[in-house]
C-alpha positions as CSV (number, residue, x, y, z in Angstrom):
1,M,-1.2,6.5,21.5
2,K,-1.3,9.4,18.4
3,V,-1.4,7.3,15.5
4,A,-1.0,9.3,11.9
5,A,-0.9,7.1,8.4
6,L,1.8,8.1,6.2
7,Y,0.9,7.8,2.3
8,I,3.7,8.3,-0.3
9,L,1.8,8.7,-4.1
10,H,2.8,8.8,-7.3
11,D,0.0,9.6,-10.3
12,D,-2.7,6.4,-9.6
13,P,-5.4,7.5,-7.6
14,S,-7.4,4.5,-8.5
15,W,-8.0,3.2,-4.7
16,L,-7.0,5.7,-2.9
17,R,-10.4,7.5,-1.9
18,Q,-11.1,3.9,-0.5
19,S,-7.9,3.5,1.1
20,M,-8.3,7.0,2.7
21,E,-11.9,5.9,3.8
22,S,-10.4,3.1,5.6
23,V,-8.3,4.6,8.1
24,Y,-9.4,8.1,8.4
25,G,-11.9,6.8,11.6
26,V,-9.0,5.1,12.5
27,V,-5.9,7.0,12.9
28,D,-5.5,11.1,14.2
29,R,-3.7,12.1,11.1
30,L,-3.0,11.6,7.6
31,Y,-0.1,12.6,6.1
32,M,0.2,12.7,1.9
33,V,3.6,12.7,0.6
34,V,2.9,12.8,-3.4
35,N,6.3,12.7,-5.7
36,E,6.3,14.8,-8.9
37,R,8.7,12.2,-10.6
38,S,9.0,8.6,-11.1
39,L,11.6,6.9,-7.9
40,T,14.3,6.7,-10.7
41,G,13.2,10.2,-11.9
42,S,13.0,9.3,-15.5
43,S,9.4,10.5,-15.4
44,A,6.9,13.7,-14.4
45,D,3.8,12.4,-12.6
46,D,0.3,13.4,-13.5
47,L,-0.2,14.7,-9.8
48,G,-3.8,16.0,-11.0
49,P,-5.9,12.8,-10.2
50,V,-4.4,11.9,-7.2
51,S,-4.4,15.6,-5.7
52,A,-7.9,16.1,-6.8
53,E,-8.6,12.6,-4.6
54,I,-6.8,14.2,-1.9
55,L,-8.5,18.0,-2.2
56,T,-12.1,16.9,-2.4
57,F,-12.0,14.0,0.4
58,P,-14.1,14.8,2.9
59,D,-12.1,15.9,6.1
60,P,-14.4,17.3,8.6
61,D,-11.5,16.7,11.3
62,C,-9.3,18.8,9.4
63,K,-7.2,15.1,9.6
64,V,-5.3,15.5,6.0
65,T,-1.5,17.1,5.3
66,Y,-0.5,17.4,1.9
67,R,3.1,18.0,0.7
68,V,4.4,17.7,-3.3
69,G,7.9,17.3,-3.1
70,V,11.0,15.4,-5.4
71,W,12.6,12.3,-4.1
72,A,14.4,10.0,-7.1
73,R,16.9,8.1,-6.9
74,R,18.8,5.4,-9.7
75,D,17.8,3.1,-7.1
76,P,14.0,2.8,-6.8
77,F,14.2,1.1,-3.7
78,R,16.2,4.0,-1.7
79,A,14.1,7.0,-3.4
80,E,11.2,5.1,-1.5
81,A,13.2,4.9,1.3
82,L,13.4,8.6,0.9
83,Q,10.0,9.7,0.5
84,R,9.1,7.9,3.1
85,N,11.3,9.2,5.7
86,A,10.5,12.5,4.3
87,G,6.8,11.6,5.7
88,L,8.3,10.4,8.9
89,K,9.8,13.2,9.8
90,M,7.1,15.7,9.7
91,I,5.0,12.8,11.9
92,W,7.8,12.3,14.2
93,D,8.2,16.6,14.1
94,D,4.7,16.7,15.2
95,G,5.2,14.6,18.4
96,F,3.1,11.1,16.8
97,D,4.1,7.9,18.7
98,Y,3.3,5.8,15.7
99,A,2.8,5.4,12.0
100,L,0.8,3.5,9.9
101,I,2.5,2.4,6.8
102,I,0.1,2.5,4.1
103,D,-0.1,2.9,0.0
104,S,-3.0,3.6,-2.2
105,D,-3.5,0.6,-3.1
106,E,-4.2,-0.4,0.6
107,V,-7.8,-1.0,2.2
108,Y,-8.4,-2.0,5.9
109,D,-11.0,-2.9,7.7
110,S,-11.8,-0.1,10.1
111,D,-12.8,-2.4,12.7
112,Q,-10.3,-4.7,12.3
113,L,-7.6,-2.1,12.0
114,R,-8.4,-0.4,15.1
115,G,-8.0,-4.1,17.2
116,M,-4.2,-4.5,15.1
117,L,-3.2,-1.3,16.6
118,E,-4.4,-2.1,19.9
119,Y,-2.7,-4.9,19.7
120,A,0.3,-3.1,19.2
121,F,0.3,-0.7,21.9
122,C,0.0,-3.7,24.4
123,A,3.9,-4.2,23.6
124,P,5.6,-0.6,23.3
125,Y,8.8,-2.7,23.4
126,V,8.3,-3.5,19.5
127,D,9.5,-1.4,17.0
128,F,7.9,-2.0,14.2
129,W,5.0,-4.5,12.9
130,K,4.2,-6.7,10.1
131,A,1.0,-7.6,8.7
132,L,-0.1,-10.2,6.6
133,F,-1.4,-8.8,2.6
134,F,-4.4,-10.4,0.9
135,T,-3.1,-9.7,-3.1
136,Y,-6.3,-9.3,-5.3
137,W,-6.5,-9.9,-9.0
138,K,-8.5,-8.0,-11.6
139,L,-11.3,-7.5,-9.6
140,P,-12.1,-7.2,-5.9
141,T,-13.9,-10.1,-5.8
142,F,-11.0,-12.4,-6.6
143,R,-7.8,-12.9,-4.4
144,V,-4.5,-14.4,-4.9
145,D,-4.8,-18.1,-3.4
146,P,-2.8,-19.1,-1.4
147,P,-1.8,-15.9,0.0
148,E,1.4,-14.4,-1.5
149,D,3.6,-15.3,2.0
150,Y,3.9,-11.3,1.6
151,W,4.0,-9.4,5.3
152,P,5.3,-5.5,4.7
153,V,6.0,-3.4,7.7
154,V,2.1,-1.6,8.1
155,L,3.7,0.3,11.9
156,V,6.6,1.9,13.3
157,K,7.1,2.9,16.5
158,R,8.8,6.9,16.8
159,G,12.0,7.2,16.1
160,H,12.7,4.8,13.3
161,W,13.4,5.0,9.4
162,F,13.5,3.4,6.4
163,S,16.7,1.9,4.8
164,S,15.0,0.9,1.5
165,A,11.9,0.8,0.7
166,R,9.7,-0.6,2.9
167,I,12.7,-1.9,5.5
168,I,13.4,-0.6,8.8
169,A,16.6,0.4,9.4
170,A,18.9,-1.5,12.0
171,P,19.1,-2.0,15.2
172,Y,15.3,-2.7,15.8
173,T,12.8,-5.3,17.5
174,A,10.0,-6.8,14.6
175,A,7.1,-8.3,15.3
176,V,4.1,-9.7,13.6
177,I,0.4,-8.8,14.0
178,P,-1.4,-12.4,13.9
179,E,-3.4,-13.4,10.7
180,W,-6.7,-14.1,12.7
181,L,-6.3,-10.4,14.0
182,G,-6.5,-9.0,10.9
183,Q,-5.5,-8.3,7.6
184,C,-4.8,-5.6,4.7
185,S,-6.4,-6.0,1.6
186,H,-3.8,-5.2,-1.6
187,L,-5.1,-4.2,-4.7
188,S,-2.0,-3.2,-6.7
189,Y,-3.4,-5.6,-9.1
190,V,-7.1,-4.6,-9.2
191,R,-6.3,-2.0,-12.0
192,T,-7.4,-0.6,-16.0
193,D,-5.3,-2.3,-18.3
194,E,-4.1,1.1,-19.3
195,R,-2.8,1.3,-15.3
196,M,-1.3,-1.5,-15.9
197,Q,0.7,-0.7,-18.3
198,A,2.0,2.1,-16.3
199,K,3.0,0.4,-13.7
200,L,4.9,-2.1,-15.9
201,R,6.7,0.9,-17.0
202,N,7.7,2.3,-13.5
203,F,7.9,-0.9,-11.7
204,A,11.1,-1.5,-9.9
205,H,11.6,-5.1,-10.9
206,A,10.1,-3.7,-14.3
207,H,13.9,-5.4,-15.8
208,E,12.6,-9.0,-14.2
209,I,9.4,-9.4,-16.1
210,I,8.1,-12.1,-17.5
211,P,8.7,-11.6,-21.7
212,G,5.3,-11.4,-22.9
213,W,3.6,-11.1,-19.3
214,Y,0.9,-8.8,-20.5
215,E,-0.5,-10.6,-23.1
216,D,0.3,-14.1,-22.0
217,V,-1.2,-13.4,-18.4
218,W,-2.9,-10.4,-17.7
219,K,-5.1,-10.0,-20.4
220,A,-5.8,-13.8,-21.0
221,W,-6.6,-14.1,-17.5
222,D,-10.1,-12.2,-19.3
223,T,-11.3,-15.9,-20.5
224,N,-9.8,-18.3,-18.7
225,H,-10.0,-17.8,-15.0
226,E,-8.4,-20.9,-14.1
227,M,-5.1,-20.0,-15.3
228,E,-2.2,-20.5,-12.9
229,N,0.7,-18.5,-12.3
230,L,0.2,-14.9,-12.6
231,H,2.9,-12.9,-10.9
232,P,5.2,-11.0,-13.7
233,V,7.9,-12.2,-11.9
234,A,7.8,-14.9,-10.4
235,A,5.4,-16.4,-12.0
236,D,4.6,-18.8,-8.9
237,H,3.9,-16.4,-6.4
238,Y,0.6,-15.8,-7.2
239,K,-0.5,-19.6,-7.8
240,R,-4.0,-18.8,-8.8
241,A,-7.1,-16.1,-7.9
242,V,-10.4,-17.4,-6.6
243,E,-13.4,-15.5,-5.9
244,V,-14.3,-14.7,-2.8
245,P,-17.4,-13.7,-0.7
246,L,-18.4,-10.4,-0.6
247,D,-19.0,-10.3,3.3
248,S,-14.9,-10.9,3.1
249,L,-13.9,-7.8,1.7
250,P,-13.7,-4.3,4.1
251,C,-16.8,-2.1,3.8
252,V,-15.1,0.0,1.7
253,L,-14.8,-2.4,-1.0
254,R,-18.4,-3.7,-0.4
255,E,-20.3,-0.7,-0.9
256,G,-19.0,-0.1,-4.6
257,L,-19.9,-3.4,-5.8
């Protein structure tokens, strides 16, 4: 089976290189679909840092494909689907069987990912697969605990499309990759203060952010790691952040610590 990784990107390259390294040896190609504007079209993205990461990424097998465009709508979830579908069209047109759906802040253990793909290939009647995400907090060594009940679409079979954000258009047959087989390390909340402020400004749920969250939770946690209820919208979704051993992290994350 031929598998291509599909990235939709904006202006934050914080974990892009580690993410690409984690899948490069597992997939057959990487499609980097870069949006020139925020999803609502309200601001232009600074593509320089993202472009630099892509163009300087070691690519001895010529796997990386790079496309820039504008996909913006008043509804950011619809805009996200349009951007992903633009990438899927390239992938399906190029004859791939599956697309690995991945963002720049998502990292895999490469061996686990191979096992996850092999597991999915044994069930060709399944149209898309979901997997558990372990969300990290502020540092790659702190993880949300208990794990958020978050199982996004990670693998899509040829011929299917997104209708909104990370939601596949019906009809379909869906399945879940067992947690014991592999998970995705989600680093959306491992970022600098500046990057977090940018995330909050462009967040699809910006209108739902708890008032004062940045100072009262994000900044306050630095001096009180026992804080609870950390999520910016639904506080109890991130009950606490606990330190995890280095050997539990994907290799590409351990290398930088």
